[in-house]
N, CA, C and O atoms as a DFTB+ gen file, in Angstrom:
232 C
 N C O
     1  1      25.472     -32.249      -6.400
     2  2      24.348     -31.542      -6.038
     3  2      23.120     -32.345      -5.941
     4  3      22.816     -33.065      -6.892
     5  1      22.410     -32.299      -4.928
     6  2      21.169     -33.181      -4.548
     7  2      20.036     -32.571      -5.257
     8  3      19.901     -31.363      -5.452
     9  1      19.136     -33.613      -5.671
    10  2      18.013     -33.106      -6.307
    11  2      16.775     -33.339      -5.368
    12  3      16.411     -34.466      -5.032
    13  1      16.130     -32.120      -4.955
    14  2      15.104     -32.614      -3.987
    15  2      13.648     -32.946      -4.747
    16  3      13.084     -32.141      -5.489
    17  1      13.177     -34.198      -4.445
    18  2      12.203     -34.256      -5.323
    19  2      10.847     -34.087      -4.550
    20  3       9.808     -33.895      -5.181
    21  1      10.862     -34.156      -3.237
    22  2       9.573     -33.991      -2.418
    23  2       9.405     -32.360      -1.920
    24  3       9.185     -32.168      -0.724
    25  1       9.485     -31.452      -2.637
    26  2       9.229     -30.143      -2.327
    27  2       7.957     -29.880      -2.439
    28  3       7.343     -30.280      -3.429
    29  1       7.313     -29.134      -1.407
    30  2       5.806     -28.882      -1.576
    31  2       5.839     -27.354      -2.104
    32  3       6.198     -26.388      -1.432
    33  1       5.424     -27.334      -3.344
    34  2       5.275     -26.097      -4.145
    35  2       4.005     -25.388      -3.815
    36  3       3.968     -24.173      -4.006
    37  1       2.999     -25.984      -3.360
    38  2       1.850     -25.437      -3.310
    39  2       1.936     -24.356      -2.313
    40  3       1.330     -23.327      -2.612
    41  1       2.625     -24.379      -1.080
    42  2       2.743     -23.466       0.022
    43  2       3.580     -22.436      -0.383
    44  3       3.551     -21.392       0.269
    45  1       4.395     -22.545      -1.433
    46  2       5.449     -21.399      -1.573
    47  2       4.731     -20.050      -2.092
    48  3       5.174     -18.933      -1.821
    49  1       3.639     -20.263      -2.825
    50  2       2.956     -18.945      -3.103
    51  2       2.454     -18.358      -1.995
    52  3       2.522     -17.132      -1.904
    53  1       1.858     -19.138      -0.955
    54  2       1.274     -18.611       0.217
    55  2       2.294     -17.911       1.213
    56  3       2.002     -16.883       1.825
    57  1       3.347     -18.468       1.305
    58  2       4.455     -18.071       2.047
    59  2       4.988     -16.582       1.393
    60  3       5.041     -15.529       2.028
    61  1       5.298     -16.735       0.223
    62  2       5.658     -15.348      -0.474
    63  2       4.646     -14.192      -0.398
    64  3       5.040     -13.028      -0.325
    65  1       3.266     -14.533      -0.417
    66  2       2.409     -13.481      -0.214
    67  2       2.304     -13.050       1.337
    68  3       2.029     -11.876       1.585
    69  1       2.496     -13.887       2.296
    70  2       2.420     -13.553       3.643
    71  2       3.699     -12.602       3.869
    72  3       3.641     -11.623       4.612
    73  1       4.773     -12.947       3.215
    74  2       6.059     -12.208       3.466
    75  2       5.936     -10.747       2.902
    76  3       6.400      -9.759       3.471
    77  1       5.253     -10.734       1.715
    78  2       5.006      -9.467       1.079
    79  2       4.118      -8.564       1.872
    80  3       4.391      -7.382       2.080
    81  1       2.823      -9.292       2.394
    82  2       2.054      -8.341       3.187
    83  2       2.721      -7.827       4.413
    84  3       2.456      -6.690       4.802
    85  1       3.697      -8.696       5.147
    86  2       4.212      -8.361       6.261
    87  2       5.119      -7.232       6.073
    88  3       5.201      -6.300       6.873
    89  1       5.820      -7.341       4.962
    90  2       6.780      -6.036       4.544
    91  2       5.934      -4.770       4.479
    92  3       6.224      -3.742       5.090
    93  1       4.851      -4.921       3.683
    94  2       4.220      -3.643       3.494
    95  2       3.562      -3.080       4.906
    96  3       3.596      -1.914       5.302
    97  1       3.040      -4.061       5.468
    98  2       2.671      -3.518       7.043
    99  2       3.575      -2.911       7.732
   100  3       3.264      -1.859       8.291
   101  1       5.003      -3.471       7.860
   102  2       5.919      -2.889       8.589
   103  2       6.343      -1.401       7.866
   104  3       6.593      -0.417       8.562
   105  1       6.384      -1.373       6.562
   106  2       6.493      -0.080       6.029
   107  2       5.521       0.963       6.274
   108  3       5.837       2.150       6.358
   109  1       4.249       0.493       6.397
   110  2       3.181       1.338       6.607
   111  2       3.408       1.856       8.110
   112  3       3.239       3.057       8.318
   113  1       3.746       1.098       9.062
   114  2       4.003       1.411      10.450
   115  2       5.103       2.208      10.492
   116  3       5.023       3.218      11.191
   117  1       6.189       1.970       9.858
   118  2       7.274       3.003       9.903
   119  2       7.243       4.271       9.367
   120  3       7.896       5.192       9.856
   121  1       6.519       4.396       8.377
   122  2       6.218       5.772       7.724
   123  2       4.558       6.143       7.921
   124  3       3.829       6.595       7.038
   125  1       4.247       5.889       9.043
   126  2       2.689       6.145       9.266
   127  2       2.466       7.705       9.334
   128  3       1.581       8.232       8.659
   129  1       3.188       8.336      10.061
   130  2       2.903       9.792      10.210
   131  2       3.071      10.536       8.969
   132  3       2.339      11.506       8.776
   133  1       4.053      10.160       7.996
   134  2       4.207      10.840       6.735
   135  2       2.989      10.290       5.636
   136  3       2.516      11.021       4.767
   137  1       2.635       9.050       5.823
   138  2       1.433       8.507       5.000
   139  2       0.100       9.345       5.543
   140  3      -0.790       9.712       4.776
   141  1       0.092       9.559       6.775
   142  2      -1.135      10.215       7.204
   143  2      -1.068      11.822       6.701
   144  3      -2.063      12.378       6.238
   145  1      -0.164      12.290       6.806
   146  2       0.019      13.734       6.269
   147  2      -0.235      13.809       4.932
   148  3      -0.997      14.688       4.527
   149  1       0.309      12.980       4.118
   150  2      -0.023      12.791       2.585
   151  2      -1.354      12.653       2.222
   152  3      -1.878      13.361       1.362
   153  1      -2.053      11.585       2.969
   154  2      -3.473      11.260       2.824
   155  2      -4.364      12.308       3.136
   156  3      -5.434      12.356       2.529
   157  1      -4.052      13.264       4.099
   158  2      -4.869      14.378       4.477
   159  2      -4.922      15.572       3.328
   160  3      -5.916      16.198       2.960
   161  1      -3.550      15.698       2.874
   162  2      -3.441      16.714       1.876
   163  2      -4.198      16.318       0.736
   164  3      -4.964      17.145       0.243
   165  1      -4.096      15.117       0.215
   166  2      -4.817      14.721      -0.840
   167  2      -6.436      14.700      -0.792
   168  3      -7.200      14.904      -1.735
   169  1      -6.744      14.413       0.495
   170  2      -8.315      14.606       0.718
   171  2      -8.796      16.126       0.799
   172  3      -9.927      16.484       0.467
   173  1      -7.886      16.904       1.240
   174  2      -8.291      18.223       1.322
   175  2      -8.307      18.927      -0.165
   176  3      -9.144      19.743      -0.551
   177  1      -7.265      18.458      -0.858
   178  2      -7.206      18.812      -2.375
   179  2      -8.470      18.301      -3.129
   180  3      -9.081      19.028      -3.912
   181  1      -8.805      17.117      -2.881
   182  2      -9.997      16.567      -3.671
   183  2     -11.207      17.016      -3.211
   184  3     -12.103      17.256      -4.019
   185  1     -11.377      17.174      -1.955
   186  2     -12.643      17.522      -1.472
   187  2     -12.862      19.191      -1.271
   188  3     -13.832      19.650      -0.668
   189  1     -11.925      19.920      -1.806
   190  2     -11.889      21.514      -1.542
   191  2     -13.134      22.020      -2.398
   192  3     -12.995      21.969      -3.620
   193  1     -14.251      22.469      -1.925
   194  2     -15.231      23.167      -2.729
   195  2     -14.818      24.202      -3.574
   196  3     -15.272      24.284      -4.716
   197  1     -13.841      25.161      -3.045
   198  2     -13.419      26.188      -3.798
   199  2     -12.824      25.965      -5.097
   200  3     -12.978      26.684      -6.084
   201  1     -12.132      24.909      -5.017
   202  2     -11.352      24.378      -6.229
   203  2     -12.268      24.001      -7.297
   204  3     -12.048      24.286      -8.474
   205  1     -13.382      23.308      -6.863
   206  2     -14.361      22.710      -7.790
   207  2     -15.147      23.858      -8.400
   208  3     -15.238      23.964      -9.622
   209  1     -15.685      24.672      -7.607
   210  2     -16.502      25.813      -8.082
   211  2     -15.635      26.989      -9.095
   212  3     -16.072      27.601     -10.069
   213  1     -14.466      27.037      -8.564
   214  2     -13.609      27.778      -9.305
   215  2     -13.125      27.345     -10.582
   216  3     -12.825      28.183     -11.433
   217  1     -13.022      26.125     -10.794
   218  2     -12.541      25.476     -12.000
   219  2     -13.549      25.405     -13.048
   220  3     -13.233      25.324     -14.235
   221  1     -14.951      25.438     -12.576
   222  2     -16.099      25.437     -13.498
   223  2     -16.823      26.754     -13.797
   224  3     -17.824      26.847     -14.508
   225  1     -16.134      27.866     -13.105
   226  2     -16.552      29.089     -13.304
   227  2     -17.931      29.383     -12.708
   228  3     -18.671      30.269     -13.136
   229  1     -18.235      28.521     -11.625
   230  2     -19.509      28.765     -10.810
   231  2     -19.350      29.473      -9.681
   232  3     -20.320      29.717      -8.964
């Protein structure tokens, strides 16, 4: 088994980060419709004035 002495380890972290970001972007594109629906429901729940005034008895 050969030992590799001249390995550039500085670029390894960068390459790993680029791969992780690419995978996340690909997943976001694949599940775009579901993510948008989920985000809309969360925003409606958070910013629903009826829930806020009802919760505090106002």
